[in-house]
C-alpha positions as CSV (number, residue, x, y, z in Angstrom):
1,M,0.0,0.0,0.0
2,T,1.5,3.4,-1.1
3,E,1.7,6.6,0.8
4,E,-1.0,8.0,-1.5
5,D,-3.3,5.2,-0.5
6,I,-2.8,6.1,3.2
7,I,-3.6,9.7,2.5
8,K,-6.8,8.7,0.7
9,F,-7.8,6.6,3.7
10,D,-7.4,9.5,6.1
11,T,-9.1,11.9,3.7
12,A,-12.2,9.7,3.4
13,D,-12.3,8.7,7.1
14,P,-15.7,9.7,8.5
15,L,-14.4,9.5,12.1
16,A,-11.3,11.7,11.5
17,A,-12.8,14.8,13.0
18,H,-13.4,13.0,16.3
19,R,-9.6,13.1,17.0
20,R,-10.0,16.7,18.1
21,H,-11.9,15.5,21.1
22,F,-8.8,14.0,22.6
23,E,-5.7,15.5,24.2
24,L,-3.0,13.3,22.9
25,P,0.7,14.3,23.4
26,A,2.5,15.6,20.4
27,D,4.7,13.2,18.5
28,T,3.0,10.2,20.2
29,I,1.3,7.4,18.3
30,Y,-1.0,5.8,20.9
31,L,-1.6,2.1,20.1
32,N,-2.7,1.3,23.6
33,G,-6.3,2.4,23.9
34,N,-7.2,-1.3,24.4
35,S,-5.5,-1.0,27.8
36,L,-6.2,2.7,28.8
37,G,-8.0,5.1,26.6
38,P,-6.6,8.7,26.3
39,L,-7.9,11.8,28.0
40,S,-10.8,13.6,26.3
41,T,-11.2,17.3,26.5
42,A,-14.7,16.7,27.7
43,S,-13.5,14.6,30.6
44,K,-10.9,17.1,31.6
45,H,-13.4,20.0,31.7
46,R,-16.1,17.9,33.4
47,V,-13.8,16.8,36.2
48,R,-12.7,20.3,36.8
49,E,-16.3,21.5,36.8
50,V,-17.3,18.8,39.3
51,I,-14.4,19.6,41.6
52,E,-14.4,23.4,41.5
53,S,-18.1,24.3,40.8
54,Q,-20.2,21.4,42.0
55,W,-18.2,19.9,44.9
56,G,-16.4,23.2,45.6
57,N,-19.4,25.5,45.7
58,D,-22.5,23.4,46.0
59,L,-21.0,20.8,48.3
60,I,-23.5,18.1,49.4
61,S,-26.4,19.7,47.6
62,S,-24.8,18.5,44.4
63,W,-26.3,15.1,44.9
64,N,-29.6,16.6,44.0
65,K,-28.7,19.9,42.2
66,H,-26.3,18.2,39.8
67,Q,-28.0,14.8,39.8
68,W,-25.0,12.9,41.2
69,I,-27.4,10.4,42.6
70,D,-28.6,9.4,39.1
71,L,-25.1,9.1,37.5
72,P,-25.0,5.2,37.6
73,L,-28.2,5.0,35.6
74,T,-27.4,8.0,33.4
75,V,-24.0,6.6,32.3
76,G,-25.5,3.1,31.9
77,E,-28.0,4.5,29.5
78,K,-25.2,6.1,27.4
79,I,-23.3,2.8,27.3
80,A,-26.3,0.8,26.3
81,P,-26.4,1.7,22.6
82,L,-22.7,0.8,22.3
83,I,-23.4,-2.8,23.4
84,G,-26.8,-3.3,21.7
85,A,-29.0,-3.0,24.8
86,A,-32.4,-1.4,25.2
87,P,-32.9,1.1,28.0
88,G,-33.2,-0.1,31.6
89,Q,-30.7,-2.9,31.4
90,V,-27.2,-1.3,31.9
91,L,-25.8,0.2,35.1
92,C,-22.5,1.9,35.7
93,C,-21.0,0.9,39.0
94,D,-18.1,-0.7,40.8
95,S,-15.4,-2.7,39.0
96,V,-15.6,-5.6,36.5
97,S,-14.5,-8.0,39.2
98,V,-17.1,-6.8,41.7
99,N,-19.9,-6.8,39.1
100,L,-18.9,-10.2,37.9
101,F,-19.2,-11.6,41.5
102,K,-22.7,-10.1,41.7
103,L,-23.9,-11.6,38.5
104,L,-22.3,-15.0,39.0
105,A,-23.9,-15.3,42.4
106,A,-27.2,-14.2,41.1
107,A,-27.1,-16.6,38.2
108,L,-26.1,-19.5,40.4
109,K,-29.1,-18.8,42.7
110,T,-31.4,-19.9,39.8
111,R,-29.6,-23.2,39.0
112,K,-31.7,-26.3,38.8
113,S,-29.0,-28.8,39.7
114,E,-27.6,-29.7,43.2
115,Q,-24.1,-28.9,42.0
116,A,-23.0,-25.4,40.9
117,V,-20.8,-25.6,37.8
118,I,-19.3,-22.6,36.0
119,L,-17.8,-23.2,32.6
120,S,-15.2,-20.9,31.2
121,Q,-12.2,-20.8,28.9
122,Q,-8.7,-21.8,30.0
123,D,-7.2,-18.5,28.8
124,N,-10.0,-16.2,29.9
125,F,-9.0,-13.0,31.6
126,P,-7.4,-14.2,34.9
127,S,-9.3,-11.8,37.1
128,D,-12.6,-13.3,35.8
129,L,-11.4,-16.7,36.7
130,Y,-10.1,-15.6,40.1
131,I,-13.6,-14.2,41.0
132,A,-15.3,-17.4,39.8
133,E,-12.8,-19.5,41.8
134,G,-13.4,-17.4,44.9
135,L,-17.2,-17.8,44.6
136,I,-16.7,-21.6,44.1
137,N,-14.6,-21.8,47.2
138,L,-17.2,-19.8,49.2
139,L,-19.9,-22.2,48.0
140,R,-17.9,-25.2,49.0
141,E,-17.2,-23.8,52.5
142,N,-21.0,-23.6,52.9
143,G,-21.5,-27.3,51.9
144,I,-22.5,-26.8,48.3
145,S,-20.9,-28.9,45.7
146,A,-19.3,-26.5,43.2
147,E,-16.9,-26.6,40.3
148,L,-15.1,-24.1,38.0
149,R,-14.6,-26.1,34.7
150,L,-12.0,-24.7,32.3
151,V,-11.6,-25.9,28.7
152,D,-9.7,-24.7,25.6
153,A,-11.6,-22.6,23.1
154,E,-11.9,-25.5,20.6
155,N,-13.6,-27.7,23.2
156,L,-16.2,-25.1,24.4
157,E,-19.1,-26.5,22.4
158,E,-18.5,-30.1,23.6
159,A,-18.3,-28.8,27.2
160,I,-21.5,-26.8,26.8
161,A,-23.2,-30.0,25.7
162,Q,-22.6,-31.4,29.2
163,S,-25.0,-28.7,30.6
164,P,-23.2,-26.9,33.3
165,D,-25.0,-24.0,35.0
166,I,-23.2,-20.9,33.8
167,L,-21.1,-20.1,30.7
168,L,-18.6,-17.3,31.5
169,L,-16.7,-16.0,28.5
170,T,-14.9,-12.9,27.3
171,H,-16.1,-11.6,24.0
172,V,-12.6,-10.6,22.8
173,N,-9.7,-12.5,24.1
174,F,-7.3,-10.1,25.9
175,R,-4.2,-11.9,24.7
176,T,-5.0,-12.8,21.1
177,G,-7.8,-10.5,20.2
178,E,-9.9,-13.4,18.9
179,V,-13.7,-12.7,18.9
180,H,-16.1,-15.3,20.0
181,N,-19.4,-15.8,18.1
182,M,-21.7,-14.4,20.7
183,Q,-24.9,-15.3,19.0
184,R,-24.0,-18.9,18.3
185,L,-22.5,-19.7,21.7
186,T,-25.3,-18.0,23.6
187,A,-27.9,-19.9,21.7
188,L,-26.1,-23.2,22.2
189,A,-25.8,-22.5,25.9
190,H,-29.5,-21.7,26.1
191,D,-30.3,-25.0,24.3
192,H,-28.7,-26.7,27.3
193,D,-30.5,-24.7,29.9
194,M,-27.5,-22.6,30.8
195,Q,-27.2,-18.9,31.5
196,V,-24.5,-16.8,29.9
197,I,-22.3,-14.0,31.2
198,W,-20.1,-12.1,28.7
199,D,-17.2,-9.9,29.6
200,L,-17.2,-7.0,27.1
201,S,-14.0,-5.2,28.4
202,H,-12.2,-5.5,25.1
203,S,-15.3,-5.0,23.0
204,A,-17.4,-2.0,24.1
205,G,-16.5,1.1,22.1
206,A,-14.5,-0.7,19.5
207,I,-16.6,-3.4,17.8
208,E,-20.3,-4.1,17.4
209,V,-22.0,-5.9,20.3
210,A,-25.7,-7.0,20.1
211,L,-26.6,-8.2,23.6
212,D,-30.4,-8.0,23.1
213,D,-30.4,-9.5,19.7
214,C,-28.2,-12.4,20.9
215,Q,-30.5,-12.9,23.9
216,V,-27.6,-12.6,26.3
217,D,-28.5,-13.0,30.0
218,Y,-25.8,-10.9,31.7
219,A,-22.7,-9.0,30.8
220,V,-19.9,-6.9,32.4
221,G,-17.4,-4.5,31.0
222,C,-14.9,-1.8,31.9
223,G,-14.9,1.9,31.3
224,Y,-11.2,2.7,31.0
225,K,-10.3,1.0,27.8
226,F,-12.1,1.8,24.5
227,L,-14.7,3.9,26.4
228,N,-11.9,6.3,27.5
229,G,-13.2,6.9,31.0
230,G,-9.8,7.3,32.6
231,P,-7.6,5.1,34.9
232,G,-9.8,3.1,37.3
233,A,-13.0,4.3,35.6
234,P,-16.1,2.5,36.9
235,A,-17.3,-0.6,35.1
236,F,-20.7,-1.4,33.9
237,L,-23.1,-4.4,34.0
238,Y,-26.0,-5.6,31.9
239,V,-28.9,-7.7,33.1
240,A,-31.6,-8.6,30.5
241,S,-34.9,-7.2,31.5
242,R,-36.4,-10.7,31.7
243,H,-34.2,-11.6,34.7
244,Q,-34.5,-8.4,36.7
245,A,-37.7,-9.2,38.7
246,N,-36.3,-12.4,40.2
247,L,-32.7,-11.3,40.7
248,E,-30.9,-11.9,44.0
249,H,-27.3,-11.1,44.6
250,P,-25.3,-11.0,47.9
251,L,-23.8,-7.5,47.8
252,Q,-26.8,-5.8,49.2
253,G,-25.6,-2.2,49.6
254,W,-27.6,0.8,50.5
255,M,-27.6,2.3,47.0
256,G,-29.4,-0.8,45.8
257,H,-32.2,-0.4,48.4
258,R,-35.7,0.6,47.2
259,Q,-35.6,3.5,49.8
260,P,-32.0,4.2,50.6
261,F,-32.6,7.4,52.5
262,E,-35.2,5.8,54.8
263,F,-32.4,3.9,56.4
264,K,-34.5,0.9,57.3
265,P,-32.7,-2.0,59.0
266,N,-33.8,-4.7,56.5
267,Y,-32.8,-4.8,52.9
268,V,-35.5,-4.4,50.2
269,P,-34.1,-4.4,46.7
270,D,-34.9,-1.6,44.3
271,E,-36.8,-2.4,41.2
272,G,-35.1,-2.9,37.9
273,I,-31.4,-2.6,37.1
274,N,-30.7,-0.2,40.0
275,Q,-30.9,-3.0,42.5
276,L,-27.4,-4.0,41.4
277,Q,-25.9,-0.9,43.0
278,A,-24.0,-1.5,46.2
279,G,-22.1,1.4,47.8
280,T,-21.9,5.1,47.1
281,P,-20.8,5.8,43.5
282,G,-17.4,7.5,42.8
283,I,-18.6,10.8,41.4
284,L,-15.3,12.1,40.1
285,S,-14.4,9.0,38.1
286,M,-18.0,8.4,36.9
287,S,-18.3,12.0,35.8
288,A,-15.1,11.6,33.7
289,L,-16.6,8.5,32.0
290,D,-19.9,10.2,31.5
291,A,-18.2,13.1,29.6
292,A,-16.0,10.7,27.6
293,L,-19.0,8.9,26.3
294,S,-20.1,12.1,24.6
295,C,-17.3,11.5,22.0
296,F,-19.4,8.6,20.7
297,E,-22.4,10.7,19.8
298,G,-23.5,10.3,16.2
299,I,-21.3,7.3,15.6
300,T,-22.5,3.8,14.9
301,A,-20.9,0.5,16.0
302,D,-20.5,-0.5,12.4
303,Q,-18.3,2.6,11.8
304,L,-16.2,1.8,14.8
305,R,-15.7,-1.7,13.7
306,E,-15.0,-0.9,10.1
307,K,-12.3,1.6,10.9
308,S,-10.6,-0.4,13.7
309,L,-10.2,-3.3,11.2
310,A,-9.0,-1.1,8.5
311,L,-6.3,0.4,10.8
312,S,-5.1,-3.0,11.8
313,E,-5.0,-4.1,8.1
314,I,-2.9,-1.1,7.3
315,F,-0.5,-2.1,10.0
316,L,-0.3,-5.7,8.9
317,S,0.3,-4.7,5.3
318,R,3.4,-2.8,6.3
319,I,5.1,-5.7,8.1
320,E,3.8,-8.9,6.5
321,G,6.4,-10.3,4.2
322,D,9.1,-8.0,5.5
323,S,12.2,-10.1,6.3
324,T,13.0,-7.7,9.2
325,C,9.9,-8.8,11.0
326,K,10.0,-12.6,10.4
327,A,10.5,-13.3,14.1
328,L,7.2,-11.5,14.9
329,I,4.6,-14.2,14.9
330,L,1.0,-13.0,14.6
331,V,-1.1,-14.8,17.2
332,S,-4.3,-12.8,16.4
333,P,-6.6,-14.3,13.8
334,R,-5.4,-13.3,10.3
335,E,-9.0,-13.1,9.1
336,A,-10.1,-9.6,10.1
337,R,-13.7,-10.4,11.1
338,L,-12.4,-13.0,13.7
339,R,-10.5,-10.4,15.8
340,G,-11.3,-7.4,17.8
341,A,-9.5,-4.0,17.6
342,Q,-6.1,-5.3,18.4
343,L,-3.1,-7.2,17.0
344,S,-0.9,-9.5,19.1
345,F,2.5,-10.8,18.1
346,S,4.7,-13.2,19.9
347,H,8.5,-12.6,20.0
348,S,11.2,-13.7,22.4
349,D,12.1,-10.1,23.0
350,A,8.6,-8.7,23.1
351,Y,9.2,-6.7,26.3
352,P,12.3,-4.8,25.2
353,I,10.7,-4.2,21.8
354,S,7.7,-2.7,23.5
355,Q,9.9,-0.4,25.6
356,A,12.0,0.7,22.6
357,L,8.7,1.5,20.8
358,I,7.5,3.6,23.7
359,E,10.7,5.5,23.8
360,A,10.4,6.2,20.1
361,G,6.9,7.6,20.6
362,V,4.8,4.5,19.7
363,V,2.9,3.5,22.8
364,V,2.1,-0.2,22.9
365,D,1.9,-2.8,25.6
366,F,3.3,-6.2,26.6
367,R,1.6,-9.2,28.0
368,A,3.5,-12.0,29.6
369,P,5.2,-14.2,28.7
370,N,6.1,-13.0,25.2
371,L,3.3,-10.9,23.6
372,L,3.5,-7.5,21.9
373,R,0.0,-6.1,21.9
374,L,-1.2,-3.2,19.8
375,G,-4.7,-1.6,20.0
376,F,-6.4,0.3,17.2
377,S,-8.9,2.7,18.7
378,P,-11.0,4.1,15.9
379,L,-12.0,7.4,17.5
380,F,-8.6,9.1,17.5
381,L,-6.1,7.1,15.4
382,S,-5.2,8.1,11.9
383,F,-4.1,5.7,9.1
384,N,-0.9,7.7,8.7
385,E,-0.1,7.2,12.4
386,V,-0.6,3.5,12.1
387,A,1.6,3.2,9.0
388,K,4.3,5.3,10.7
389,G,4.1,3.1,13.8
390,A,4.7,0.0,11.7
391,S,7.7,1.7,10.0
392,I,9.2,2.5,13.5
393,L,8.7,-1.1,14.6
394,K,10.6,-2.3,11.6
395,Q,13.4,0.1,12.2
396,I,13.7,-0.9,15.9
397,I,13.9,-4.6,15.0
398,S,16.2,-4.2,11.9
399,E,18.7,-1.9,13.7
400,G,18.5,-4.0,16.9
401,L,17.7,-0.9,19.0
402,F,15.7,-3.0,21.5
403,R,18.9,-4.8,22.5
404,N,19.9,-1.9,24.8
405,E,20.0,-3.3,28.3
406,R,17.7,-0.6,29.7
407,F,14.8,-1.9,27.7
408,S,14.9,-5.3,29.4
409,V,14.5,-3.9,32.9
410,R,10.9,-4.8,33.9
411,A,8.7,-2.0,35.4
412,K,6.2,-2.8,38.1
413,V,3.4,-2.4,35.6
414,T,4.1,-4.0,32.2
């Protein structure tokens, strides 16, 4: 692909104007939005407003005057269209791990068998597995037979046929970027009387998700990756409306009470999705996410998907067949429709290569033991940046720049 072709892509890009919403450092090519989205101007201004004007001047009256109390529902409603959910089914609250614990516990309450069995993928995101394992241990300590059953991706359908209680999967694999067929696997699980929980952390804001159309039961996702809500941004959860009336979960905090400011001693769950709230929401971080979501206004999921795939194809076209990069092994699916908005490569020196790239102004990340991971966020990346990033990668490898000893020193966060 020629430089002229790259220019044509940028000229024709319907999302190009949205880059102006983000405060990206000069001379930085940010290919790490799949790990932490960049700061939006809207979020910066909103947080300043909340601190200086709302909290600073209006103090506690801001819970009513500025509708702080409604933020979990307000932000949930803004996320809903990005994940294919009708109103009243998405709530912004807590972290992915906490929300997953709530939903796993709620789903297992409805199981028909004596034994509680959660089925998941061997290489699912570890925190999801840790939460499931912790819940399983809690059930066992209370005399309930329970099992976390892990299988490889290619054995999922066979394992579903054994009819466990819950299927817990991540839509886009955090290591490889491979996308599961949500509709097919959800339907198959339902055929075997299972409920399904999807983790959308690497999907929401980058690729199309159709929770309602796929008849998904529950879902969780984070706000700090492609949604650009900021470090530690609150997560979100989805509960299909058909499950909300009979939902029971163990984290019965006061914000999920039907009358939280009556301060009654006994818990009565609120109606609808709001019953999944627990403690007081973090207003500063939730306000930042609320503002960041305004950057998606007027954009369809199809547009996000089309551009993210086009960006990754441009990158691949620049390094495939290049002898310099022959040691870089693509572990993401080569077929574009089978991967999310990322590319992952294995290399024995993946960590020092990632550090050399960062020093050169191309921000990527590393995942142990040997993966170089690049994210292609469609809202702010240009095709020219992606092509330039590929050229810098080739230079770093061909000139052996990554072999400098300082690039091999592991930081606390990798």
